[in-house]
BALOKE-966005 format. One line per field, with one value per residue (C-alpha): residue number from 1; x negated, y negated, z. Coordinates in steps of 0.05 Angstrom, whole numbers. Each point is the difference from the previous one (the first is absolute). Layout:
<atoms>
setor = c(NUM|...)
east = c(X|...)
north = c(Y|...)
up = c(Z|...)
</atoms>
This chain:
<atoms>
setor = c(1|2|3|4|5|6|7|8|9|10|11|12|13|14|15|16|17|18|19|20|21|22|23|24|25|26|27|28|29|30|31|32|33|34|35|36|37|38|39|40|41|42|43|44|45|46|47|48|49|50|51|52|53|54|55|56|57|58|59|60|61|62|63|64|65|66|67|68|69|70|71|72|73|74|75|76|77|78|79|80|81|82|83|84|85|86|87|88|89|90|91|92|93|94|95|96|97|98|99|100|101|102|103|104|105|106|107|108|109|110|111|112|113|114|115|116|117|118|119|120|121|122|123|124|125|126|127|128|129|130|131|132|133|134|135|136|137|138|139|140|141|142|143|144|145|146|147|148|149|150|151|152|153|154|155|156|157|158|159|160|161|162|163|164|165|166|167|168|169|170|171|172|173|174|175|176|177|178|179|180|181|182|183|184|185|186|187|188|189|190|191|192|193|194|195|196|197|198|199|200|201|202|203|204|205|206|207|208|209|210|211|212|213|214|215|216|217|218|219|220|221|222|223|224|225|226|227|228|229|230|231|232|233|234|235|236|237|238|239|240|241|242|243|244|245|246|247|248|249|250|251|252|253|254|255|256|257|258|259|260|261|262)
east = c(-6228|11|29|3|-11|38|16|70|38|45|-14|74|24|-43|13|76|-12|-46|43|67|-10|-53|3|-61|-7|-48|-44|-40|11|-39|-34|25|-12|35|-13|58|6|42|4|-76|-34|-19|7|7|-35|23|-27|35|-30|55|32|-45|22|-1|-64|35|-49|-70|-35|25|56|47|39|-13|36|39|5|57|-2|58|44|63|-39|-4|72|18|-35|22|76|-19|-26|58|50|-39|-19|-73|-28|-42|-51|-5|17|-45|-8|-77|2|-46|50|58|1|36|-31|12|-30|-2|15|-75|4|-46|17|28|12|41|-8|-5|-42|22|-31|-71|1|48|-55|-66|-45|51|-9|-13|72|14|38|68|62|72|18|69|32|66|-38|-36|66|36|-55|19|73|-11|-8|-59|-4|10|-61|-42|-65|-52|-12|-60|-48|-2|-71|-36|-2|-36|-21|4|-42|-1|-73|-35|-32|18|-70|-36|55|-16|-70|9|52|-32|-66|-14|56|9|70|18|29|67|29|-19|44|-58|-20|69|3|-39|28|-51|4|-32|17|42|54|28|-27|-16|-21|22|-26|31|-12|73|14|-64|-67|-62|43|-36|26|48|-9|0|60|39|36|-42|-38|-50|-26|24|-33|-23|-5|-56|6|-54|-60|-49|42|13|-71|-23|50|-21|-69|15|43|-39|42|65|37|-16|28|14|-20|63|-8|51|-21|6|-27|-26|28|11|67|29)
north = c(-5234|-54|1|63|-6|53|8|5|19|-60|-61|-21|67|-6|-64|8|63|-35|-58|30|69|-17|-72|-25|-73|-17|-48|-9|30|-8|32|72|-1|-24|0|14|-11|-18|-75|-28|65|37|81|25|-21|35|2|25|55|8|68|33|62|20|27|54|57|-41|-32|-71|-30|45|-58|-75|-15|-69|-9|-43|-37|32|59|-44|-16|76|5|-59|32|62|-30|-37|68|36|-55|-9|75|-10|76|26|55|10|-24|18|-13|-2|-11|-62|-26|9|0|-2|31|-16|3|-58|4|20|54|-46|22|-53|5|-53|9|-31|15|25|-44|17|15|65|28|-26|55|51|-6|76|3|-33|45|-2|21|-22|-77|-16|-40|-10|-31|-43|-23|-12|-44|-43|6|-29|-70|10|-60|14|25|-68|35|32|-51|-45|39|61|20|61|47|59|30|73|33|66|21|60|23|-28|19|-44|-56|4|-8|-57|-46|21|8|-53|-48|12|18|44|71|-3|71|53|58|47|-6|-28|-70|-54|-66|-58|-65|-60|-26|63|-14|70|-9|-47|50|71|52|66|55|21|0|21|13|-16|-53|-50|-73|-5|-22|-69|-6|21|-47|6|-29|-54|-17|-11|-54|11|-69|-14|-50|-47|-6|34|60|4|-3|50|51|-19|9|73|13|-27|-63|-31|39|76|67|57|70|13|-62|-43|-70|-48|-72|-39|-67|-46|-5|-69)
up = c(-1954|-57|-70|-39|-75|-51|-69|-26|-66|-12|47|-7|22|59|21|-2|44|55|5|3|26|47|14|-17|-29|-58|17|-64|-74|-61|-54|16|72|60|75|52|71|58|23|-35|21|-64|8|-69|-68|-57|-73|-61|-44|-50|-6|54|26|78|31|37|20|3|51|11|38|47|25|23|66|20|70|17|67|41|3|-27|-61|-20|20|-52|-53|5|3|-65|-34|19|-32|-62|-5|0|-8|65|-6|74|68|64|72|10|79|-14|-51|-37|-77|-66|-60|-75|-68|-49|-75|-12|59|43|70|45|76|45|71|66|62|65|56|4|76|-12|-51|16|24|-34|-71|-2|12|-65|-51|-44|25|-24|9|32|-58|37|57|-45|-43|73|21|-63|7|70|-21|-51|-51|-77|-39|-30|-21|39|60|16|41|-50|-10|-33|64|-37|-67|-12|-50|-45|8|-22|61|70|38|-54|10|78|-18|-37|39|66|-7|-51|7|72|9|63|-18|42|-27|-45|-38|-13|-75|-19|30|45|31|15|31|36|65|32|-58|-17|-73|-48|-54|-12|-48|-22|-53|10|-78|-20|30|-43|-46|-40|-18|-50|-72|-15|-34|61|49|61|58|-20|63|74|45|73|41|47|52|-19|-59|48|11|-72|-22|58|-29|-74|19|21|-61|-55|-15|5|-52|6|-14|47|-16|-36|-47|44|-5|53|16|58|16|63|34|-10)
</atoms>
């Protein structure tokens, strides 16, 4: 997965949050827009829509998920969040990963997580679920020689994107049967998780907030589009031919762009 593009109600407020609370760095800023990332890798693009209200309850972004390279990186971020009183909305052990959840000032959902070694969960993705995360164990890892937090580390990438969708079966039909993802797990009509290459999930979709929800009004802070990266131009063009272009919308109105990995 590549860069996620969002609108926000106050760019200055959002940049302060993503730099100070999340630990991203501003790679470029001009004309009411900014790109943030870790190292030189762009992960998030923000466009200011002054005064925009949160887009709760509509189809769109449930959360974007920043994958850190090592467990100690997650521990270091957690210690930073505790020290700086960064508010969390959740913390879960998913068997395949350990994850921390929060929301930015515009209510965009954020996950920061690390993956357990693939050999522990490959072929067992159906066991993916949500259990309480052992926060004390993570903090102890940081206490036992972890370095101070200095932003999200190089190697952080967009691990997956989780969407609010209007219908799970239609979502599967598009992302599996048109784009070519594999269906890894499904929770009936409530949620589905899809991926490429055997990963636990690159894409999630759920109807937990409201089944049948449409897109938010243009005046709200919402998802503009997200990026799916293909390994080369031939692969991108093959998928684009099935989807009807390199920039398309899914059945819930969520927009995605197909691009080539750098």
